[in-house]
Each structure stands twice: as C-alpha cells, then as structure tokens.
Phi, psi and omega in degrees: 000126180285146173282168178301319179301314181297321179296314179294321179298322177292324177299317179295319179297322180292319182218087184299343180264005178279101187300315184297314180297316177296320177298312177297322177297317178300319179294322177293319178297324180296320178296317186276320188228008175096187193286328191300309179295320181295320178304311181301317181292321178294321177297321179295321177301312184293322178300318182277330184217079185298355179259009181276088188308313186302326181296321177295319179301309182290322179296313178304316180298314182292320176300316178298316179297331179273004179067028174261066192296314180300317181292321177299317179299317179296317177296316177298319179298315179296320179296319178296320180294315179297315181296326177294313179298324185269358180078017179269082185293325184294311180295323177301311181297318180295318180290324176297319177298314180296318178298316182300326178290339180267347182281000000 
C-alpha cells in the first residue's frame, strides 16, 4: 500500500505542471519532514504557475516560520496583489493579516 506521500509524488511525476498535486505534495512534505522540502515544492508551484494563489499563502507562512521574514513579506505582497486581481478576497484578507503580523 502506497503512502500519501508516495501517491502525491507519483502524481507530480506524471504531470510536473499540475499545480494542485504539487501543492498537496508540498503540504504532505511539511507534515512528514519539515519546512525545507515543502519550501522548495511551493516555490516550484509558483515558478510553474505564478497565478496559484494558495501557494503564496503557504509559502509566506513557511518562510515566516523559518524566520525568513523579508522573503515572507515579499511573497505575501505578491500573493495579495494576485489575490486582489483574481477577486479572491478571502485569501487576500488572510495574507494581509499575516503580512501585518510581520510588519
């Protein structure tokens, strides 16, 4: 029986540009092995799909938890701009709150 990580990893291998699978894989990596592997996958999501709002939110959170505050602020700012353009008010508000806590 495959683990959740193995299943998600196979989805990413089958379609490296599937943002949702890579995003879910990143969250699973965070649970299993911590922030470093998850950070790399979230950055890859944004690199491949710069309009994937949820990745900015999670990447900002992980960067802040890793005490990479300046980078977290920048990611939140980009995510807020994107969420505003796409009409995703909930994500925009959540990232604004997270950014305010870092200011």
